[in-house]
MIPA-522385 format. One record per residue (C-alpha): x, y, z negated; residue in three letters; residue number from 1. Coordinates in pm, 1 decimal, always signed. Example, Ala and Ser with C-alpha at 12.3 -4.5 7.8 and 13.67 -1.06 7.14 Angstrom:
// MIPA-522385
R; east; north; up; type; seq
R; +1230.0; -450.0; -780.0; ALA; 1
R; +1367.0; -106.0; -714.0; SER; 2
// end
This chain:
// MIPA-522385
R; east; north; up; type; seq
R; +13357.5; +17089.1; -12922.6; MET; 1
R; +13041.0; +17007.4; -12994.6; LYS; 2
R; +13042.5; +16922.4; -12624.0; LYS; 3
R; +13265.1; +16634.9; -12650.8; TYR; 4
R; +13091.9; +16511.2; -12917.6; ARG; 5
R; +12744.6; +16485.7; -12709.1; LEU; 6
R; +12978.3; +16359.1; -12475.0; LEU; 7
R; +13085.6; +16099.5; -12697.6; TYR; 8
R; +12787.0; +16026.1; -12781.3; VAL; 9
R; +12629.8; +15954.3; -12480.3; VAL; 10
R; +12847.8; +15711.8; -12372.5; MET; 11
R; +12841.7; +15551.3; -12696.2; ALA; 12
R; +12482.5; +15478.3; -12606.9; SER; 13
R; +12534.7; +15389.6; -12282.4; ALA; 14
R; +12800.6; +15106.1; -12403.9; LEU; 15
R; +12550.4; +14986.2; -12688.7; VAL; 16
R; +12288.1; +14985.2; -12358.1; PHE; 17
R; +12444.1; +14790.7; -12138.3; ALA; 18
R; +12589.5; +14536.5; -12426.9; SER; 19
R; +12201.5; +14467.6; -12544.0; CYS; 20
R; +12118.5; +14416.3; -12166.0; GLN; 21
R; +12428.3; +14150.6; -12071.2; LYS; 22
R; +12335.8; +13937.9; -12376.0; ALA; 23
R; +11929.6; +13934.4; -12265.8; GLU; 24
R; +12028.0; +13791.1; -11987.3; VAL; 25
R; +11864.9; +13425.7; -11926.8; GLY; 26
R; +12056.3; +13118.7; -11833.1; PRO; 27
R; +12135.2; +13101.6; -11387.9; VAL; 28
R; +11953.1; +12856.8; -11235.5; LEU; 29
R; +12220.7; +12652.7; -11041.9; GLN; 30
R; +12206.4; +12433.2; -10716.1; ASP; 31
R; +11975.4; +12158.0; -10872.5; PRO; 32
R; +12097.7; +11711.6; -10738.7; THR; 33
R; +11835.1; +11578.6; -10583.1; VAL; 34
R; +11602.2; +11265.6; -10729.2; PRO; 35
R; +11791.2; +10967.6; -10530.6; VAL; 36
R; +11516.4; +10681.6; -10456.2; ILE; 37
R; +11670.7; +10307.7; -10636.2; THR; 38
R; +11381.9; +10128.8; -10607.7; ALA; 39
R; +11199.1; +9987.6; -10381.9; PRO; 40
R; +11465.0; +9899.2; -10154.3; ALA; 41
R; +11479.2; +10061.5; -9770.6; ALA; 42
R; +11233.7; +9925.8; -9531.9; GLY; 43
R; +10966.2; +9856.9; -9742.7; LEU; 44
R; +10660.2; +9662.8; -9533.6; ASN; 45
R; +10276.7; +9669.5; -9744.5; LEU; 46
R; +10102.2; +9441.6; -9595.7; ALA; 47
R; +9760.1; +9591.4; -9792.1; LEU; 48
R; +9441.3; +9349.7; -9836.6; THR; 49
R; +9122.1; +9354.3; -10055.3; GLU; 50
R; +9206.1; +9093.9; -10196.8; ALA; 51
R; +9586.6; +9269.1; -10318.3; ASN; 52
R; +9445.8; +9554.5; -10448.1; ALA; 53
R; +9493.4; +9550.0; -10778.2; ALA; 54
R; +9857.9; +9418.9; -10699.3; GLU; 55
R; +10048.7; +9680.0; -10875.3; VAL; 56
R; +10411.2; +9855.1; -10729.4; ILE; 57
R; +10714.6; +10029.5; -10907.0; THR; 58
R; +10906.0; +10293.1; -10823.7; PHE; 59
R; +11215.0; +10427.6; -10945.7; SER; 60
R; +11455.4; +10718.9; -10861.3; TRP; 61
R; +11717.3; +10878.5; -11039.4; SER; 62
R; +11664.1; +11225.4; -11250.0; ALA; 63
R; +11717.9; +11561.6; -11065.3; ALA; 64
R; +12005.5; +11731.9; -11338.2; THR; 65
R; +12189.6; +12059.5; -11300.8; ASN; 66
R; +11970.2; +12297.3; -11301.5; TYR; 67
R; +12177.5; +12515.8; -11611.0; GLY; 68
R; +11954.2; +12446.1; -11885.5; PHE; 69
R; +11746.3; +12193.9; -12030.6; ALA; 70
R; +11454.0; +12181.3; -11786.9; ALA; 71
R; +11105.6; +11991.1; -11826.1; ALA; 72
R; +11114.7; +11840.6; -11496.1; ILE; 73
R; +10780.3; +11684.0; -11360.7; THR; 74
R; +10838.7; +11398.3; -11050.6; TYR; 75
R; +10575.5; +11349.5; -10773.5; LYS; 76
R; +10558.8; +11054.6; -10563.8; VAL; 77
R; +10474.7; +11162.6; -10274.0; GLU; 78
R; +10354.9; +10999.1; -9890.4; LEU; 79
R; +10326.6; +11163.6; -9577.7; GLY; 80
R; +10159.8; +11048.5; -9329.9; MET; 81
R; +10278.2; +10925.7; -9005.2; PRO; 82
R; +10365.1; +11264.9; -8786.7; GLY; 83
R; +10278.7; +11513.7; -9065.1; ASP; 84
R; +10620.0; +11554.4; -9185.9; ASN; 85
R; +10437.2; +11590.8; -9528.0; PHE; 86
R; +10281.5; +11943.4; -9426.1; ALA; 87
R; +10006.2; +11767.8; -9640.1; THR; 88
R; +10144.3; +11482.2; -9903.7; PRO; 89
R; +10004.8; +11234.6; -10077.8; VAL; 90
R; +10079.9; +11234.9; -10443.4; ALA; 91
R; +10021.8; +10873.7; -10574.7; ILE; 92
R; +10236.7; +10881.8; -10873.8; ILE; 93
R; +10285.2; +11207.5; -11080.6; THR; 94
R; +10493.2; +11170.3; -11469.4; THR; 95
R; +10777.5; +11344.3; -11654.7; THR; 96
R; +10950.7; +10945.2; -11618.4; ALA; 97
R; +11220.3; +10791.6; -11418.2; LEU; 98
R; +10969.0; +10497.4; -11308.8; THR; 99
R; +10602.4; +10509.1; -11240.4; GLY; 100
R; +10369.1; +10265.9; -11076.5; THR; 101
R; +10079.2; +10239.0; -10873.2; THR; 102
R; +9864.2; +10013.6; -10675.7; THR; 103
R; +9833.6; +9869.4; -10365.2; TYR; 104
R; +9495.2; +9975.4; -10352.1; GLY; 105
R; +9578.1; +10359.2; -10436.1; ASP; 106
R; +9818.0; +10358.4; -10111.3; ILE; 107
R; +9500.5; +10212.4; -9925.2; ASN; 108
R; +9292.3; +10476.6; -10023.3; ASN; 109
R; +9532.3; +10730.6; -9932.9; ALA; 110
R; +9600.6; +10595.3; -9609.6; MET; 111
R; +9196.6; +10543.1; -9566.0; MET; 112
R; +9169.3; +10933.8; -9712.5; ALA; 113
R; +9405.1; +11073.6; -9374.0; ALA; 114
R; +9165.4; +10840.4; -9138.5; GLU; 115
R; +9449.3; +10578.1; -9074.5; LEU; 116
R; +9342.8; +10301.6; -8870.1; ALA; 117
R; +9211.8; +9949.0; -9018.5; PRO; 118
R; +9411.3; +9691.2; -8974.2; GLY; 119
R; +9736.4; +9823.5; -8790.1; VAL; 120
R; +10025.1; +9912.4; -8930.4; ALA; 121
R; +10127.5; +10308.7; -8990.1; ALA; 122
R; +10485.0; +10424.5; -9014.3; ASP; 123
R; +10444.8; +10597.7; -9354.6; LEU; 124
R; +10738.8; +10836.2; -9528.7; GLN; 125
R; +10814.6; +10835.5; -9889.3; LEU; 126
R; +10980.4; +11036.4; -10099.4; ARG; 127
R; +11049.7; +11211.4; -10441.1; ILE; 128
R; +10983.2; +11527.6; -10573.5; ALA; 129
R; +11123.3; +11737.0; -10895.4; ALA; 130
R; +10968.5; +12048.2; -10979.5; THR; 131
R; +11021.3; +12217.3; -11326.3; ILE; 132
R; +10769.8; +12556.4; -11273.4; SER; 133
R; +10544.5; +12643.9; -11013.4; ASP; 134
R; +10733.0; +12983.1; -10970.0; LYS; 135
R; +11111.2; +12758.6; -10911.1; VAL; 136
R; +11113.3; +12558.9; -10542.3; PRO; 137
R; +11076.3; +12204.4; -10603.6; SER; 138
R; +11356.9; +11957.1; -10439.1; VAL; 139
R; +11317.3; +11646.7; -10310.8; TYR; 140
R; +11482.0; +11324.7; -10267.6; SER; 141
R; +11612.7; +11199.4; -9920.2; SER; 142
R; +11311.9; +11043.1; -9764.9; VAL; 143
R; +11233.6; +10673.9; -9761.4; MET; 144
R; +10992.2; +10502.3; -9444.4; SER; 145
R; +10778.0; +10265.9; -9512.0; ILE; 146
R; +10550.1; +10089.1; -9334.2; THR; 147
R; +10163.5; +9935.1; -9421.9; ALA; 148
R; +9870.3; +9798.7; -9284.7; LYS; 149
R; +9578.7; +9917.5; -9455.5; PRO; 150
R; +9245.5; +9743.4; -9483.5; TYR; 151
R; +8886.8; +9951.4; -9389.5; ARG; 152
R; +8736.3; +10022.1; -9705.7; VAL; 153
R; +8376.6; +9967.1; -9757.2; ILE; 154
R; +8185.3; +10250.2; -9857.2; VAL; 155
R; +7809.7; +10219.9; -9985.0; ASN; 156
R; +7652.5; +10509.4; -9817.9; TYR; 157
R; +7292.1; +10548.5; -9848.1; PRO; 158
R; +7061.3; +10350.0; -9664.5; LYS; 159
R; +6742.4; +10307.0; -9552.7; LEU; 160
R; +6566.5; +9953.2; -9380.9; TYR; 161
R; +6442.8; +9884.0; -9119.5; VAL; 162
R; +6202.2; +9564.1; -9103.6; PRO; 163
R; +6018.7; +9476.4; -8838.3; GLY; 164
R; +5852.9; +9232.2; -8570.1; SER; 165
R; +6201.7; +9129.8; -8409.2; TYR; 166
R; +6367.4; +9065.1; -8760.3; GLN; 167
R; +5980.7; +8866.6; -8925.8; GLY; 168
R; +5936.1; +9149.2; -9103.5; TRP; 169
R; +6170.8; +9104.7; -9365.6; ALA; 170
R; +6331.8; +9435.6; -9580.3; PRO; 171
R; +6607.3; +9245.6; -9747.6; ALA; 172
R; +6741.3; +9127.3; -9431.4; THR; 173
R; +6694.0; +9428.9; -9213.9; ALA; 174
R; +6931.7; +9606.3; -9020.5; PRO; 175
R; +6970.8; +10003.6; -9214.4; VAL; 176
R; +6984.6; +10326.9; -9101.3; VAL; 177
R; +7273.1; +10565.4; -9334.3; SER; 178
R; +7311.3; +10834.1; -9438.7; SER; 179
R; +7687.1; +10957.0; -9432.4; LEU; 180
R; +7680.4; +11272.2; -9570.6; LEU; 181
R; +7402.0; +11211.8; -9846.5; SER; 182
R; +7153.7; +11416.7; -9757.7; ASN; 183
R; +6863.0; +11241.4; -9675.3; ASN; 184
R; +6902.2; +11223.7; -9353.4; LYS; 185
R; +6989.0; +10917.5; -9200.7; TYR; 186
R; +7076.4; +10778.0; -8863.3; GLU; 187
R; +7216.3; +10406.7; -8690.1; GLY; 188
R; +7172.6; +10192.4; -8352.2; TYR; 189
R; +6963.4; +9872.4; -8391.0; ILE; 190
R; +6915.1; +9636.2; -8094.3; TRP; 191
R; +6554.0; +9540.9; -8044.7; PHE; 192
R; +6561.2; +9248.3; -7774.0; ALA; 193
R; +6198.1; +9252.2; -7662.0; ASP; 194
R; +5928.2; +9503.4; -7543.0; ALA; 195
R; +5725.1; +9675.4; -7763.1; GLY; 196
R; +5879.4; +9585.6; -8099.4; VAL; 197
R; +5721.8; +9767.7; -8371.4; GLN; 198
R; +5924.5; +9828.9; -8740.6; PHE; 199
R; +5956.6; +10020.6; -8959.5; LYS; 200
R; +6102.9; +10226.2; -9269.5; PHE; 201
R; +6110.7; +10148.7; -9640.2; THR; 202
R; +6336.6; +10311.4; -9875.9; ALA; 203
R; +6482.1; +9963.5; -10029.7; GLY; 204
R; +6489.0; +9582.7; -9937.2; PRO; 205
R; +6099.7; +9603.8; -10046.3; ASN; 206
R; +5787.2; +9697.2; -9961.7; TRP; 207
R; +5766.5; +9945.4; -10238.3; ASP; 208
R; +5815.9; +10306.4; -10073.5; THR; 209
R; +5765.2; +10242.8; -9681.6; ASN; 210
R; +5690.9; +10491.7; -9357.9; TRP; 211
R; +5513.9; +10437.6; -9056.7; GLY; 212
R; +5378.3; +10668.3; -8777.5; ASP; 213
R; +4981.2; +10740.6; -8814.0; THR; 214
R; +4941.5; +10885.3; -8390.8; GLY; 215
R; +5233.2; +10780.1; -8349.9; ALA; 216
R; +5354.2; +11138.2; -8291.9; ASP; 217
R; +5714.1; +11116.2; -8432.5; GLY; 218
R; +5618.0; +11209.8; -8804.8; THR; 219
R; +5676.0; +11003.4; -9067.1; LEU; 220
R; +5339.8; +10890.8; -9317.6; ASN; 221
R; +5376.4; +10667.3; -9656.7; ALA; 222
R; +5213.0; +10334.1; -9544.7; GLY; 223
R; +5156.8; +10456.7; -9211.8; GLY; 224
R; +5098.3; +10256.5; -8900.9; ASP; 225
R; +5394.4; +10077.9; -8746.2; ASN; 226
R; +5638.2; +10258.6; -8537.9; ILE; 227
R; +5661.6; +10070.8; -8122.5; VAL; 228
R; +5927.4; +10033.9; -7946.5; ALA; 229
R; +5948.0; +10026.1; -7563.0; GLY; 230
R; +6157.4; +9854.2; -7346.4; ASP; 231
R; +6407.3; +9650.7; -7454.5; PRO; 232
R; +6783.2; +9762.0; -7550.9; GLY; 233
R; +6957.3; +9960.4; -7811.7; MET; 234
R; +6800.0; +10217.1; -7957.9; TYR; 235
R; +6935.7; +10536.5; -8147.5; LYS; 236
R; +6728.0; +10589.6; -8479.7; LEU; 237
R; +6750.7; +10936.9; -8639.1; ASN; 238
R; +6531.6; +10976.7; -8974.5; VAL; 239
R; +6521.8; +11328.5; -9185.4; ASP; 240
R; +6295.1; +11200.6; -9513.9; ILE; 241
R; +6285.6; +11583.8; -9619.1; PRO; 242
R; +6080.0; +11624.1; -9288.6; ALA; 243
R; +5972.9; +11366.2; -9295.2; LEU; 244
R; +6026.6; +11274.4; -8955.8; THR; 245
R; +6207.0; +11033.6; -8701.5; TYR; 246
R; +6356.0; +11006.5; -8331.6; THR; 247
R; +6439.5; +10739.4; -8168.5; MET; 248
R; +6620.8; +10688.8; -7805.6; THR; 249
R; +6713.6; +10438.2; -7607.9; LYS; 250
R; +7083.6; +10386.6; -7489.3; THR; 251
R; +7286.4; +10249.2; -7207.2; VAL; 252
R; +7646.4; +10264.0; -7299.5; TRP; 253
R; +7923.5; +10308.5; -7053.8; GLY; 254
R; +8280.7; +10430.6; -7012.9; VAL; 255
R; +8412.1; +10734.1; -6853.1; ILE; 256
R; +8758.8; +10945.7; -6781.0; GLY; 257
R; +9026.7; +11028.7; -6548.1; SER; 258
R; +9109.5; +10691.3; -6629.7; ALA; 259
R; +8845.9; +10463.5; -6468.1; THR; 260
R; +8766.0; +10398.5; -6127.5; ALA; 261
R; +8504.0; +10677.4; -6123.3; GLY; 262
R; +8696.7; +10911.4; -6294.3; ALA; 263
R; +8459.6; +11151.7; -6499.5; TRP; 264
R; +8244.9; +11136.0; -6224.4; ASP; 265
R; +8076.7; +10835.8; -6362.3; SER; 266
R; +7994.7; +10542.7; -6577.3; ASP; 267
R; +8131.4; +10209.0; -6607.6; GLN; 268
R; +7897.5; +10043.9; -6764.5; LYS; 269
R; +7938.5; +9812.5; -7068.1; MET; 270
R; +7732.3; +9543.8; -7182.8; THR; 271
R; +7596.4; +9429.8; -7493.4; TYR; 272
R; +7657.4; +9121.9; -7666.5; ASP; 273
R; +7376.3; +8965.9; -7912.8; PRO; 274
R; +7631.1; +8744.7; -8116.5; ALA; 275
R; +7818.7; +8973.1; -8180.7; ALA; 276
R; +7642.6; +9282.2; -8178.3; GLY; 277
R; +7916.1; +9466.9; -7980.0; THR; 278
R; +7907.9; +9651.6; -7605.8; PHE; 279
R; +8229.3; +9558.1; -7400.9; SER; 280
R; +8401.7; +9582.6; -7043.8; VAL; 281
R; +8639.0; +9490.2; -6854.5; LYS; 282
R; +8823.5; +9738.3; -6630.0; LEU; 283
R; +9119.9; +9828.3; -6446.4; ASN; 284
R; +9250.5; +10155.1; -6617.2; LEU; 285
R; +9560.4; +10357.4; -6494.7; ILE; 286
R; +9718.0; +10617.0; -6720.4; ALA; 287
R; +9474.7; +10926.2; -6814.8; GLY; 288
R; +9173.2; +10961.8; -7084.9; ASP; 289
R; +8806.6; +10791.7; -7122.9; ILE; 290
R; +8539.6; +10879.4; -7328.9; LYS; 291
R; +8228.8; +10665.7; -7431.9; PHE; 292
R; +7872.6; +10817.9; -7316.5; ARG; 293
R; +7530.8; +10660.9; -7371.1; ALA; 294
R; +7254.4; +10739.2; -7054.9; ASN; 295
R; +7499.0; +10850.4; -6789.4; ASP; 296
R; +7492.0; +11187.0; -6974.6; GLY; 297
R; +7675.2; +11439.7; -7192.7; TRP; 298
R; +7417.6; +11488.0; -7495.9; ASP; 299
R; +7542.8; +11189.2; -7632.3; ILE; 300
R; +7901.2; +11107.2; -7633.8; ASN; 301
R; +8196.1; +10969.7; -7815.4; PHE; 302
R; +8535.9; +11066.2; -7905.3; GLY; 303
R; +8788.8; +11000.6; -8086.7; ASP; 304
R; +8988.1; +11299.0; -8256.9; ASN; 305
R; +9230.6; +11120.9; -8470.6; LYS; 306
R; +9298.6; +10822.5; -8248.0; THR; 307
R; +9258.5; +10638.9; -8544.5; ASN; 308
R; +8957.1; +10381.3; -8401.2; LEU; 309
R; +8672.1; +10585.5; -8564.4; SER; 310
R; +8419.3; +10756.7; -8269.9; LEU; 311
R; +8312.4; +11136.4; -8380.4; GLU; 312
R; +8036.2; +11292.3; -8148.6; TYR; 313
R; +8156.2; +11539.0; -7881.3; GLY; 314
R; +8551.4; +11364.9; -7979.9; GLY; 315
R; +8931.1; +11460.3; -7820.2; ALA; 316
R; +8940.4; +11241.0; -7500.9; ASN; 317
R; +9103.0; +10866.8; -7611.3; ILE; 318
R; +9432.0; +10831.9; -7410.8; PRO; 319
R; +9526.5; +10531.4; -7215.9; ILE; 320
R; +9894.5; +10526.2; -7198.4; ALA; 321
R; +9962.2; +10288.7; -6914.0; ALA; 322
R; +9791.8; +10135.8; -6618.8; ALA; 323
R; +9676.5; +9829.3; -6662.6; GLY; 324
R; +9361.3; +9521.2; -6712.6; ASN; 325
R; +9168.6; +9595.2; -7033.3; TYR; 326
R; +8908.2; +9502.2; -7266.2; THR; 327
R; +8764.6; +9775.9; -7420.6; ILE; 328
R; +8494.6; +9717.7; -7756.4; VAL; 329
R; +8271.3; +10008.6; -7911.0; LEU; 330
R; +8082.7; +9902.7; -8229.9; ASP; 331
R; +7777.2; +10071.8; -8315.0; LEU; 332
R; +7662.4; +9859.0; -8613.6; ARG; 333
R; +7751.4; +10167.6; -8816.4; GLY; 334
R; +7784.4; +10363.6; -9022.3; PRO; 335
R; +8126.9; +10444.9; -8904.1; ILE; 336
R; +8140.8; +10382.9; -8593.0; TYR; 337
R; +8436.5; +10216.8; -8383.1; THR; 338
R; +8637.4; +10150.3; -8030.0; TYR; 339
R; +8901.4; +9834.0; -7948.2; VAL; 340
R; +9095.5; +9865.8; -7646.9; ILE; 341
R; +9297.8; +9604.0; -7543.6; THR; 342
R; +9551.3; +9527.8; -7248.4; LYS; 343
R; +9481.5; +9213.0; -7101.2; ASN; 344
// end
């Protein structure tokens, strides 16, 4: 009898435990209904300019529903860059509401951060992401395609002025060399039209802090002697203020590559236009690749890693899609070096 009484107690306890377990089960996540973009209309085409940078654009969408419980939802308006397929989306709006605003300038900044070419229309993707927790996968609206043409944002990089005999010894109007990494190391290309140009470096548009080279040994001296260049031409200037050193390299520029008549064996020389401040050449090209290089060698050469019209030292080959006659322009006025290839 005691055995049956003990069995009864065990079974009753198990039922109570099972009942408690069932009572503690939380809400079950359903299959949520995704948000739907309601504004702007499909086919949006934005011409972004500095003049309209502050202009506001409004996005709206329907709610994500059917989570199975009262969910606190955060929405993001995400931009996908061309060819990226949202691998690295850029959130331009984050809100708990069903509408949000951003500016043309913010969209332009996102495109520039992705290194898209200024002045060239780009096909972007846009979607709404709905998120309730970092432990629950987000749900997304259908993708809307939009077009936007960004403008170049001029960044005020640290710089040194390069006054000299070639421009009247006036620091305020002198060309500059820039420090893209803000590390007191500067670079720039400056055209000296005459032989024996003399110049110095100044910290500002005045003579308060200036450096020359007493002894012509490549070492900078505060208030030192004028630096003297050689033959006329385009000079690559590098300045290292912490080390108090500098270099100047005369450069002659050309185009080389499988798309040119000389293939990878010889450069097609470019001509400098002092009025435009750029190098250019007209060439008959075939489908293939090109690069820019100085002095018929590979020590100083430019390619384009992201095909965004901005150049990088030793960068990727620049593709030429089809045969034809092209005008190629190289702009070394910096601080970002650029190029333009136009089919004539």
